[in-house]
N, C-alpha and C positions, 0 to 999 in steps of 0.2 A: 490433271492439274497437279503438279508435283510441288507440294508445299505443305507445311504444317498448318492445320486449320484449328481455330478455336471454336468453330461451330460444333456443338455437341447434340447428340440425339439421346432421348430417353431420360430417365430419372437421374437426379443428382446422386453422387457416390456418398454413402453415409460417412460421417466424420470418423466413426470408430474404425473404419477400414483404411484410413489414411495413416501414413507414418507420422511420428511425432513432429518432425521438422515441418511437414506440410500443415499440421494443425496449428503451428505457431505462426504461419504466414498470414499476412493481412487477408481478411475474407474477400472473395471476389464479389464484384458487382454483377448480379444475375440479371440478364436481359432475356426476355422470352420471345419466341416467334412461333406462329402456326401458319403453314402455307402448304399448298399441294405440290407433290413431286411430279404429278402427271396432270394433263388437262390443258385447257386453252391458255391459262395464265402462267403455267409452270415455267416455260422458257424465260419469260420476263422476270419471274420471281427468282429463278436461279441466277440470272445475270446480275440482278439487283443485289442478291445475297453475296455473290462473289466480289462485287465492288465494295460492299459494306465491310466484308471481312478484311479487305486490305487495310481499311482505316482502323478497324479494331485491333488488328495485329500490330500495326505501327504504334498505336497508342500504348498497347501493352509492352512493346519492346522499349518504349521510352519511359517506362515506370508506371503506366496505368494512370488512374485518377487518384491522386494522393497516396500513391503506393499500392493501390488496389487494382488488380487486373479486371478487365471486363470479360465476363463469361457469357456467351450467347448460346442459349439452349434453343435449338431449331427443330421443331417437331412437324411431322407430316400429317396434315388434317384431311388429305385426300379430296379437298375441295368441298367437304361436307360441313356446313355451318354448325351442326350439332356436335360433331367431333371437334371442330375448332373451339367451340365453347368449353367442352370438357377438358381439352388439353390446356386451354388458357386458364381455366379455373385451377387446375393442378399447379400450373406455374405460379399463379398469383397467390393462391391461398395456401397451398402446401409448401411450395419452395420459396415463397416470398420474393418473387421477381420484382425488381424495382420499376420496370417499365416493359412494354412490348415494343418490338421494333421489326419493321419489314413484313408485317402480316399481309396476306394477299387475298383479294377478292371482296367484292362489295357485300355479298350476302353473309360471308363469314364475319367481316368487321361489324356489320349491323347487328349480328347475333352477339358480339362481344360488348357492344356499347353499354348495356345495363351493368355488366360485370365491371367494366372500367370505372363507371361512375360510383358503383357501390364501394369499391376499394380505393378509389382515388388514384388509379394507375393510368399514366399517360401512354398513348400509343403513337409512336413516331414513325414516319416514313412508310406507311402502308402503300401497297402498289395495286394498280387495277381497281381503283375505288371510285364509284360514281359520285358526282357532285352532291346528290341528295344524301348519301351516306356521310360525306364530309360534313355536310350541314348537321346531320343527326349527331355526329360525334364532336361538334364544335366545343372547344374547351377541354376535351379529353383526347382528341385526335389532332396530330400536328403534321401537316402535309407541306413540305417545303416547296413543291412545284405548283405551277399555275393550274387552274381548273380546266376541265374539259370545255366549259362554256367559253372561256377565254381563248382556248385553242380554236374552237369553231368560229369565233368572231374573226380571228386573224385569217383563217382559211377562207371564209366567205368574202372578206374584203379583197383578198388576192384574186379570187375567181371573178369578182366584179371588175377589178382593175384590168384583167387580161381579157375580159369580154366573153367568158364562158357562161352562157345564160341557162342552158338546159342541163340540169344536174340530177343524177340518180344517187341513191344512198344505200349502202349495204351495211347491215348491223347484226349483232348477235341476237339470237332469239331468246332473250332473257330480260328481266327488268332493267339490268344495266344497259343492254342494247337498246331497249325501247326508250330509255332516258337519253341515250346518245342520239337516237333518231330525232327526238324532239329538239334537243339542243342544236343539232346541225340544221334542222329544218327552220328553226326560229332565226338562226344566224343568217341563213340564205334568204329568208323572207325579208329580213331587215335590209338586205342589199338588193331587194327586188329581183331575186333570181328564182327561176322556176324549178320546183322539184317534180320531175317527170315520173318518178316512181321509186319504190324502195323494195328491198328484199331482206328477209330475216334468215340467218344461218344458224343451224344447230351444230353440235359437235361432230356430226357424221360427215365423213369426207365428201359424199356425193352432193351435199347441199351447196357447197361452194360452186361446183360446176352448174348446178341448176340455177342458182342465184345469178351467176354471170350470164347464162343464156337468157334468162328473163329480162335482165337489165339491158343487155345488148340489143334486144328486140325493140327497145324504146328509143334507140338512137340518141343516147345522151352525149353531150359534148364533154362532160366530166362525170366521174364516179368518185364519190367520197366514201372511204372505207372506215368503218368503226368495228373492225374485227381483228383477231390476232393475226400475226404475220403469216402463219402457215395457210390460213384461209385466204388472206389477201393474195398470196402467191398463186394459189390454185385458181382464184377468180381471174387474175391477170393472164395466166397461162391459157385458160379456157377462152377468154376474149381474143387472144392472139390466134388461137386455133380457128376461131370463127372469122378471122381477118377483120376484126373490129378493133379500132385503136383510139378510144376516147382517152382523154387525159385522166390519169388516176391520181387521187390525193388521199391522204389518210391522216388520222390523228395519231398521237404518239403511242397509243396502245398497239398499233400495227407493228411496232418496232422489234420484231424478231429477226435480227440480222441474218442468221443462218438460213432461215426459210426464204428470205428475199434473195439471197445469193444463189440459191438453188435454181431459181427460174431464169438465170442468165440474162441474155439481151432483152427479155421481156420486161425486166425491171427498169429499163431506160425510161426516164421521164416521170417515174413515180416520185411524188413530192410528199413529204410528211412534215407535220408540225412537230417540233421538239421543244421540250420544256426545261432543258438544260443547255448551257452553252456548248459549242462545238468541242468535243473531247480531243481533237487534234490541233487545237489552236496553240500556236507557239508562244504567244506573248504573255501568258498568265503563269506565274510561278507555281501556284497551287495545282494547276492543270498538269504541269510538268512533273510534279511530285506524284500525282495520280498515275500518270503514264509510267513513270519509273517503277512504282510499286506493282502496277499491273504486269509489266514485262518481267519483272523479277519473279513473280508468282505464277506466270503462265495464264493470267486472266486476259481475256480478249478486251481490248480497248474499244469502247463504244458508248452509245448514249445510255443504255440500260445499266451497265456496270458503273458508269459515272454517276448516274442517279443514286445508286446505292451508296457510293462513296460519299457523295454530298450529304445524303440523309444521315449517314453515320457521323460525319463531321459535325452536323447540327446537334446530334445527341451527345457526342463527346464534349462539345463546347458547353452545352447546357449542364452536363455533369460537372465540368470544371467550375462553372459559375456558381454552382451550389456550395462550393467550398467544403467545409467539414460536415455540412448538413445534408447528407445524401439520404433523403427520405422522400417518399412519394409526394406529399404536399409541397415540399420545397421545390422538387424537380418540376412539377406541374406549374407552379407559380412562376418559376424561372422561364419555362418555355412560353408561357402566355405573353410575356413582355419582351421576348428575345428578338434582337436585331443583330444580324451579322452579314458579312460579305464572304462568300466562299466560292472559289473557282470561277470568278467572274460573274457571280449571281448574287444579287441582294435578296436576303431573306428577312422578312419582317412579320412576325406573328402578332405584334401589338395591334395591327389594323383589324384583326379578326376576320380577314377575308377567308375564302375557302382554301386558298393556297398562300403560303408565306411569300412566294415570288410571283411576279407578274410577267416573267420572261417567257416569251414564245417566239420561236424562230421557225422559218419554213426552209427545209433543206431538200435537195434533189438527189436521187440515186443514179449512179452510172450503170452501164450495161452489166458490170460485174456485181451489182448489188451493193457497191460501196458508196458512201456518201461523198458528194462533191462539195468543194469549198471548205 
């Protein structure tokens, strides 16, 4: 990725080490993030961060917020909630971060919730977060995109419409995955569809093949995936090797575009719920701005990076609406009543739903792993 990045790692540079002209500049607005560099949600978190960075860089190039640049301190928590909490505490207490942005993982965000409330710090645009954690963080966490329950409802209605009655579910072997299993199962039951079985996947590569073999033995008409893209790809490849071809569907957490492209023709027919509009849509001016920024920076255009870009636009607009009162209570109060339209998506936090948007789309992949339509 050949571009200047404002994402910083590590501690802030002491003021005494800066040259005099730098000390005279308006102080930056510090935004913090903890997220894993490796693990199941890392690919989604990286793409989300790349999209967000486009928006932050454009904002800074245009003069920042009231002349103050946004500085995004991005720290690696290794997927460890305890480490995420320690890093977030350093950002919030020692470095006085105004907000957190783009944190990743349900368990990590749940660990941060008491800290957020203690210091009145909002967390915007976290990724791969269970609905239960969204509920836990209500009033302190702000999630622009629709909930997993809403995704499951849209998918279940589609399965009922096309007459796929026997459904299997694959999910991660974690509290997040167990919650996804229940949400999907409830949505299918509401449409009177039969869950013929389920399989839980750990982070080990072999479990994807084992899960696929287990579910294929049940002869499902459809398989719903609540796993990261790399595991979804492995399951589909295994099913194809067994010459079994149920319809595969997934929620948006599957969306690791690179992994899905690697499986080639076996991706044909996979359909995913997405919670942002189509990033290739030609009719929206803001979407074109996103694409132009992505091309210039070498960022891949796709749903995950668009989600980061939209989340960053939400935060930037909230900062602007604070005017000269850039303080944690003011920012939180602004976010709680915020309504805006960005990239073809209406976001309304005043409803106090689990997600600011109710937008859910169902998109299909081609043989090359690219999205159709």
